VMD Tcl script that draws the C-alpha trace (Angstrom):
set ca {
  {63.89 134.94 74.93}
  {66.73 133.32 72.50}
  {70.32 133.47 73.12}
  {72.76 134.60 70.57}
  {73.29 131.67 67.93}
  {75.61 133.71 65.80}
  {76.72 137.00 64.06}
  {73.61 137.01 61.91}
  {71.06 135.18 64.69}
  {71.63 137.66 67.95}
  {69.38 137.00 70.77}
  {65.55 138.19 70.98}
  {66.21 140.34 74.00}
  {67.41 143.63 72.31}
  {64.20 143.31 70.20}
  {61.84 142.94 72.85}
  {63.51 145.41 75.06}
  {63.74 148.08 72.03}
  {59.82 147.62 71.63}
  {59.35 148.47 75.35}
  {61.84 151.58 74.89}
  {59.38 152.38 72.14}
  {56.22 152.71 74.10}
  {54.70 155.97 75.28}
  {54.49 156.91 78.83}
  {51.00 156.58 78.80}
  {51.27 152.85 77.09}
  {54.24 152.03 79.84}
  {51.76 153.16 82.65}
  {49.11 150.57 81.53}
  {51.63 147.86 80.14}
  {50.54 144.30 81.57}
  {52.30 141.13 81.74}
  {50.14 139.75 78.41}
  {51.75 142.44 76.14}
  {54.95 141.64 76.80}
  {54.59 138.11 76.25}
  {53.25 139.30 72.84}
  {56.13 140.86 72.39}
  {58.48 138.03 73.07}
  {56.53 135.76 71.13}
  {56.71 137.58 68.07}
  {60.24 138.23 68.41}
  {60.61 134.38 68.72}
  {58.62 133.91 65.65}
  {60.49 136.48 63.40}
  {63.69 134.73 64.22}
  {62.45 131.20 63.31}
  {60.79 133.05 60.35}
  {64.28 134.69 59.26}
  {66.30 131.40 59.96}
  {65.80 129.65 56.74}
  {66.44 130.63 52.95}
  {63.46 131.31 50.62}
  {59.63 131.80 51.82}
  {57.71 128.92 53.13}
  {55.38 127.98 50.83}
  {51.38 128.34 51.66}
  {50.66 124.61 51.28}
  {53.12 124.00 54.22}
  {53.21 127.25 56.24}
  {51.82 126.41 59.75}
  {49.00 128.17 61.28}
  {49.69 131.53 63.31}
  {48.81 129.53 66.78}
  {50.68 126.25 65.73}
  {52.90 124.92 68.62}
  {55.46 122.36 68.40}
  {56.05 119.51 71.01}
  {57.45 121.98 73.48}
  {54.48 124.31 73.21}
  {56.47 127.01 71.26}
  {55.62 128.32 68.22}
  {56.29 126.19 64.91}
  {59.13 127.13 63.05}
  {57.60 129.29 59.84}
  {54.44 130.26 61.91}
  {53.24 133.88 60.76}
  {53.08 136.82 63.22}
  {49.39 138.01 63.85}
  {48.52 141.51 63.44}
  {48.86 142.12 67.00}
  {52.31 140.75 67.33}
  {53.39 142.63 64.11}
  {52.31 145.59 65.70}
  {54.01 144.75 69.13}
  {57.06 145.16 67.10}
  {56.14 148.26 65.85}
  {54.89 147.51 62.27}
  {51.83 149.50 61.59}
  {50.46 146.93 58.98}
  {46.91 147.45 58.09}
  {44.51 144.91 59.50}
  {43.41 142.99 56.45}
  {44.30 139.11 55.99}
  {46.16 140.20 52.49}
  {48.70 142.92 53.92}
  {49.35 140.46 56.95}
  {50.32 137.66 54.36}
  {52.34 139.84 52.46}
  {54.41 141.51 55.62}
  {54.78 137.92 56.62}
  {56.35 136.77 53.38}
  {58.36 140.15 53.43}
  {59.73 139.10 56.59}
  {60.39 135.89 55.78}
  {62.44 136.68 52.41}
  {64.92 138.42 54.66}
  {68.41 136.84 54.42}
  {68.42 136.45 58.42}
  {67.36 137.61 61.71}
  {70.14 140.18 62.06}
  {68.37 142.16 59.53}
  {65.41 142.72 61.69}
  {66.75 142.10 65.14}
  {66.15 145.46 66.63}
  {63.19 147.98 66.19}
  {65.48 150.59 64.73}
  {66.46 148.04 61.66}
  {62.57 147.02 61.31}
  {61.87 150.54 61.10}
  {64.57 151.20 58.58}
  {63.25 148.61 56.29}
  {59.94 150.08 56.43}
  {58.08 146.89 55.21}
  {54.58 147.74 56.59}
  {54.44 150.92 54.82}
  {55.57 149.39 51.76}
  {52.94 146.52 52.05}
  {50.09 149.00 52.90}
  {50.68 151.30 49.74}
  {51.18 147.97 47.49}
  {47.71 146.90 48.63}
  {46.25 150.32 48.06}
  {47.67 150.46 44.48}
  {45.94 147.13 43.95}
  {42.75 148.15 45.16}
  {42.93 151.37 43.45}
  {40.34 152.13 40.78}
  {42.20 154.60 38.24}
  {39.06 155.35 36.49}
  {37.65 156.87 39.45}
  {38.57 160.58 40.65}
  {38.92 159.12 44.22}
  {41.83 156.81 43.15}
  {44.51 157.63 45.59}
  {47.92 158.75 44.68}
  {50.31 155.66 45.43}
  {53.89 155.13 44.86}
  {56.33 152.29 45.11}
  {59.74 152.48 44.07}
  {61.72 149.76 42.81}
  {63.90 149.49 45.79}
  {60.88 148.96 47.68}
  {59.62 146.47 45.45}
  {63.05 144.59 45.95}
  {62.26 144.73 49.33}
  {59.23 142.57 49.02}
  {61.15 139.97 46.47}
  {60.66 141.53 43.39}
  {63.93 141.37 41.77}
  {65.34 144.85 39.76}
  {68.56 144.19 39.14}
  {71.15 141.55 37.84}
  {70.86 138.88 35.34}
  {67.57 137.90 36.90}
  {65.79 141.01 37.28}
  {62.03 140.81 37.01}
  {61.72 144.26 36.85}
  {63.78 146.96 35.13}
  {63.68 150.47 34.22}
  {61.85 149.54 30.84}
  {59.08 147.38 32.22}
  {58.69 148.96 35.79}
  {56.35 151.26 34.51}
  {54.24 148.63 32.64}
  {53.92 146.45 35.77}
  {52.62 149.26 38.08}
  {50.10 150.38 35.33}
  {49.05 146.55 35.01}
  {48.72 146.48 38.82}
  {46.87 149.42 39.24}
  {44.15 147.76 36.47}
  {43.85 145.15 38.73}
  {45.37 142.72 37.04}
  {46.47 140.95 40.14}
  {43.95 140.06 43.02}
  {43.90 141.36 46.34}
  {45.93 138.10 47.99}
  {49.22 139.75 46.74}
  {51.83 137.43 47.55}
  {55.77 137.16 46.96}
  {55.96 133.44 46.78}
  {57.10 132.59 43.17}
  {55.08 132.07 40.98}
  {53.13 134.51 42.76}
  {50.41 137.00 40.74}
  {52.73 139.75 41.63}
  {55.67 138.05 40.33}
  {53.83 136.50 37.21}
  {52.61 140.26 36.41}
  {55.83 141.60 36.72}
  {57.52 139.25 34.47}
  {54.93 139.48 31.88}
  {55.51 143.17 32.30}
  {59.00 142.54 31.47}
  {58.38 140.42 28.15}
  {55.96 142.61 26.92}
  {58.43 145.81 27.08}
}
mol new
graphics top color blue
foreach p $ca { graphics top sphere $p radius 0.5 }
foreach p [lrange $ca 0 end-1] q [lrange $ca 1 end] { graphics top cylinder $p $q radius 0.2 }
display resetview
């Protein structure tokens, strides 16, 4: 557990307690210490992940199990599937989904944005990530292609800016971007790290528009 540092860096206690309160009666009756440890580790890693500006590059990001000299998770270490689920983020258990969700969390302004279960739920990042990956995987030539929608506001949560002078997407280019993504112009290893496949495609869609 980490203590509060300042107004934008709360203690991790509230997040862990919220995760415990969110458990069903049946889950609570089968709760064991390792599950609480997973919640605590997840909260620790999430606070470290949101402590710096920008998204850690793949080349410098430590592994999920990497520890520092004190035996604690290294700063920037991504959360595992179990750790994400422990904090009530129901991401699909696929490497690309887990990677994209970690990057979306990494891009948040500070830990205060994700310091409670309620704030994490309000962001809805896991659901957005799952829909993005379904959109990228869909084959529009088949009748079985799922109807998937990701709004401009949701893309913004993943680091794809939709307003202002540096907007990557706008109202004109948004449709072209989604169509290109749906046509598999982006590999399933979606990333929000610029220059990522998603970011590059969004920029190209703006240029063509």
